[in-house]
N, C-alpha and C positions, 0 to 999 in steps of 0.2 A: 504494498498499499504505499501510496505517494506519501510524503509529508506536506506540510504546509512549506516549507523550506527547499523544498526538491525541485529544480528548474524545470521541470514539467507543471508541476502545479503552478509555481510565478507564473509561465508563461499563461497558462488557462487562466488563472486570476486581472493578472495584469491584459491580458488580451481582452477577454469577456466585458472588463470593466471600459476600457477603449472601447471595444467596439460601442457598447450602451452608449457611451458620450459620445460619439459619432453619430452614429443612429440619432441622439436627441438632438444635438444641435442641427443636423440638416434637415429633420422633422419641422424643429422650430424656423429655421433661415427658409424653408420651402412653405412653410405657411404664408409669412410674411411676403414671400417675393412672388409668389404665385399662386396662393390660395390655397395650396394642398398641401397636408403632412407629409404623406407620401411621394409627391413628383420626385424628389433627388432618390427617392430609396427605389424608387421604380425606374428611375433613368440609370441606375447602376446595374438594373440587370442586363441593361444592352452587351453587355457583354457574351449573355447566353444567347438572350431573343433579340440582337439588332436594335437597328435605330428606332423601330416601333415602340420598346419600352419608355425610352423616353416622353413619348407624346402622351404615356398615361398618367393621369392625374391621379384617380383612382385608387385606393387599396384593393390590391388581389392577392391571391395566394402564386400567381403565376409572375408577376411582376415584382411586386413587394417584397412576397417570401425570398425569392432568390436573389434578390437584390439584399435583401439584409442576410441571407447568407453568406452572400460572396462577400459584403463588408465585414461578417465578423470573420470570415477567414483571412482576411486581409488584416485585419487587426490581430487574430491570434499569430500571424507570420511576423509581422512588424513586433509585438510583442517577445518573440523569440528574438529576432535580434538584439532586444534591448537587454532581454534576460539574459543571455549567453553572453554575449560580447561586451554590448555600451557599456552597462550598468557598472557591470565588473570592474571594467578597464578604467574608467572614471572613478569609481571608488579606490582603486588604488593608488590613481593620481592625485588624487585628493588626500588620500589618507598622509601623504608627507605635508599636506599644506592642512592642518586640522581646522584653522578657521573659517577656511573654504569646505570641510567636508559636506555640510548638510545640502551644497547646490549641486551633490553629483549625480542626484537621481534626476534631478529639473534640466541640467545640460544635457544628459544621456538620452533623457526623452524627447528633448528639444531637436539634438541631433539623429535622432531615429526619425522623429515626425519629417523634419526638413529633408533626410535621405528618403522618404517615403515621397514627400510631394516630387523632387527630383526624378524620381522612378517613375509615378504614375504619370506625369506629363511631359516628361521629356525625355525619357529611357524606353520605355514600352510602345508598341504600338496602338493607334486610336482605340481600338478594336478595347484593347484591354484596359483605357485609362476607367478612371473608378465613374467616371458618366456626371458628376454633378454638376461639370461645367456647362451640359447642354442644361439644366434649369435653373443654376444660381449664379450669383452675384462672384467676382474674382473676393468679395471682403468676405463673403458667406464661406468661401473655399478656407480662406486664410481660417476662421473661425475654426471648421473644420477640422483641419490640420491643428491648430492650438489642442481642437479636445484631443487629439488623440494623443499628444504630448502628455495633457495633463491626465489622462485615466494612463499613460504608462508611468509617469510618475507618484501618481496616488498613492497605488498599489505597495510603490518601496516603501512611502514615506510611512504608509497605515502600518507596514510590518515592521520597520524600523521602530515606532512609538510602542509595538506591543513586546519590546526586546526588554 
């Protein structure tokens, strides 16, 4: 059985927190910008269903469900990068600078989130972008990546408080 401090458990926790934070921010932005809570999540499902998905504003298992699962899988992947490499490396680096050590989770989360943005919008083919750009403004997309960073860092900070 995995303990809460195992890499898998940490990845599942921070990935789930991040995925939910991203979904919440996307839904709020969607409601404000398009009048639809589900439009941004539906747009994410363009990876599976093509451009048609981005035109749907109503919630559905086909578009909303697929979009949610794709977003959650991506959040878990970025959480694995954060938990396995970024956070431990920065924790070691900041350990030599004790006054700055509390910043390690935040710096790591922001770095991973920035890497996610660059990957999502500059490295992968257009078919594999998150799809938020099809329904949301650049400002909202920035908030979504901020939510990813916040979710990644929050899990580490909560664990640290429990110790």
